[in-house]
N, C-alpha and C positions, 0 to 999 in steps of 0.2 A: 324575294318578291313573288307574289302569286300570279298565276297566269291570267286570271280574269280581272286583276287589279282591284279586287274588293277587300275590304278591311277584314282581317282574320278575327280580330276581337269582336267585331259586330256579328260575324257569323257564329262565333262561339256563344255569345250572349243569346242570340236568337235560338240556337239549338238547345241551350240550357232551359230557356223559357218553355219550349215545347215539351221537353222531358219532364220538367216539374209539373206542368199541367196534366200530362198523362199520369204521372205518379199519384198526384193528389186526388184526381177524379177517380182513378182506379181504386185507391184505398177508401174513398168515400162510398163508392158502390159496394165494396166488400164489407164495410162497416154497417151499411144500411141493411144488408142481408144477414150478416153474421151475428150481430148483437141480438135482434129479436129471436133468431133461431136458437142461439145458445141460451138465452134467457128463458125461452119457453121450455126447452129440455131440462134446464136446471131447476126451474120453479115447480113444474108439475111432477117431474120424476116418474118413477114407476114405468108403466107401459109406454107413456109418451117419451120418456127419456130413452128407453131401449129402441123404440121405433125411429126417433130422430137421430140417435147416435148411429144406427145401422145405415140410415140414408146418408149421413155425413161421411161414413167410411166408404160407401159406394161412390159418392161424389168426389172424394179425395183421390180415388183410384183412376179417375179420368185424367189423361195427360193434357195439360193446358195448351201446349204447342200444337198438338194434333187437332184439338178442338178448334183452335184459332184458324188453322189451315182449312179445316172443314167448313167453318163459317164463311171464310173468304171464298172458297170454291163454290159454295151454294149461292151466296149473294152476288158473286162475280164483281165485287166492288173493292177497290183498294182504298179503304177509308180508315183514318186514325180512330174514328168513333167506334168502329167494329172491334178494333184492337182493344180499346179502353173497356168496352162493354164485356168482351170475352174474358179479359184478365180479371175484371171485377167480379163477374159471375162465377168464375172458377177459382177465385182467390179468397173467398170468405171463410173457408173452413177453419183456418187457424184462429180467427177471431171468435167463431162460434165455440170452439173447444175451450178457449180461454174463459169466455163469459160463462159457459156451463160449469166449468170447474170452480169458478168463484162463487 
Protein backbone atom coordinates (compact mmCIF):
# COMPACT_ATOMS: atom_id res chain seq x y z
CA UNK A 1 0.00 0.00 0.00
CA UNK A 2 1.22 3.50 -0.83
CA UNK A 3 1.67 6.17 1.80
CA UNK A 4 -0.64 8.77 0.25
CA UNK A 5 -3.29 6.16 -0.73
CA UNK A 6 -3.34 7.09 -4.42
CA UNK A 7 -3.64 4.60 -7.20
CA UNK A 8 -0.26 3.56 -8.59
CA UNK A 9 -1.67 2.71 -12.03
CA UNK A 10 -3.26 6.17 -12.34
CA UNK A 11 0.04 7.82 -11.45
CA UNK A 12 1.90 5.72 -14.04
CA UNK A 13 -0.64 6.54 -16.76
CA UNK A 14 -0.41 10.25 -15.93
CA UNK A 15 3.40 10.14 -16.06
CA UNK A 16 3.35 8.25 -19.34
CA UNK A 17 1.05 10.85 -20.86
CA UNK A 18 3.42 13.68 -19.98
CA UNK A 19 6.44 11.75 -21.29
CA UNK A 20 4.74 11.02 -24.60
CA UNK A 21 3.68 14.64 -25.08
CA UNK A 22 7.23 15.83 -24.38
CA UNK A 23 8.66 13.26 -26.81
CA UNK A 24 6.25 13.92 -29.65
CA UNK A 25 6.42 17.72 -29.43
CA UNK A 26 10.22 17.63 -29.20
CA UNK A 27 10.46 15.46 -32.31
CA UNK A 28 7.96 17.69 -34.13
CA UNK A 29 10.09 20.78 -33.40
CA UNK A 30 13.24 18.95 -34.48
CA UNK A 31 11.56 17.82 -37.72
CA UNK A 32 10.31 21.34 -38.47
CA UNK A 33 13.89 22.63 -38.22
CA UNK A 34 15.83 19.65 -39.62
CA UNK A 35 13.86 18.83 -42.77
CA UNK A 36 14.05 22.30 -44.39
CA UNK A 37 17.67 22.69 -43.31
CA UNK A 38 18.76 19.34 -44.75
CA UNK A 39 16.64 19.77 -47.88
CA UNK A 40 18.19 23.16 -48.57
CA UNK A 41 21.73 21.83 -48.15
CA UNK A 42 21.06 18.79 -50.31
CA UNK A 43 19.11 20.55 -53.06
CA UNK A 44 21.40 23.52 -53.69
CA UNK A 45 24.71 21.79 -52.96
CA UNK A 46 28.03 23.53 -53.61
CA UNK A 47 28.80 26.47 -51.35
CA UNK A 48 25.40 26.28 -49.65
CA UNK A 49 25.99 22.66 -48.77
CA UNK A 50 29.44 23.38 -47.35
CA UNK A 51 28.21 26.40 -45.38
CA UNK A 52 25.16 24.63 -43.94
CA UNK A 53 27.12 21.45 -43.19
CA UNK A 54 29.76 23.37 -41.23
CA UNK A 55 27.03 25.18 -39.29
CA UNK A 56 25.43 21.81 -38.57
CA UNK A 57 28.73 20.43 -37.26
CA UNK A 58 29.19 23.42 -34.95
CA UNK A 59 25.59 23.09 -33.73
CA UNK A 60 26.09 19.36 -33.04
CA UNK A 61 29.11 20.14 -30.86
CA UNK A 62 26.94 22.01 -28.32
CA UNK A 63 26.00 19.77 -25.38
CA UNK A 64 22.21 19.70 -24.99
CA UNK A 65 22.18 19.26 -21.22
CA UNK A 66 24.41 22.27 -20.59
CA UNK A 67 22.40 24.40 -23.00
CA UNK A 68 19.23 23.34 -21.19
CA UNK A 69 20.76 24.25 -17.84
CA UNK A 70 21.85 27.61 -19.25
CA UNK A 71 18.35 28.36 -20.55
CA UNK A 72 16.80 27.50 -17.17
CA UNK A 73 19.41 29.65 -15.38
CA UNK A 74 18.81 32.64 -17.66
CA UNK A 75 15.00 32.47 -17.63
CA UNK A 76 14.84 31.44 -13.95
CA UNK A 77 11.74 29.37 -14.78
CA UNK A 78 11.19 25.69 -14.17
CA UNK A 79 8.88 24.96 -17.08
CA UNK A 80 8.41 21.84 -19.16
CA UNK A 81 7.96 24.09 -22.21
CA UNK A 82 11.56 25.35 -21.98
CA UNK A 83 12.77 21.76 -21.77
CA UNK A 84 10.74 20.75 -24.82
CA UNK A 85 11.93 23.78 -26.77
CA UNK A 86 15.59 23.29 -25.85
CA UNK A 87 15.65 19.59 -26.74
CA UNK A 88 13.83 20.30 -30.00
CA UNK A 89 16.13 23.15 -30.98
CA UNK A 90 19.27 21.15 -30.23
CA UNK A 91 18.01 17.79 -31.52
CA UNK A 92 17.33 18.51 -35.18
CA UNK A 93 20.79 17.77 -36.56
CA UNK A 94 20.23 14.06 -37.11
CA UNK A 95 17.13 14.73 -39.20
CA UNK A 96 18.99 17.36 -41.22
CA UNK A 97 21.85 14.98 -41.97
CA UNK A 98 19.47 12.22 -43.04
CA UNK A 99 17.42 14.49 -45.34
CA UNK A 100 20.56 15.99 -46.87
CA UNK A 101 21.97 12.53 -47.60
CA UNK A 102 18.77 11.42 -49.30
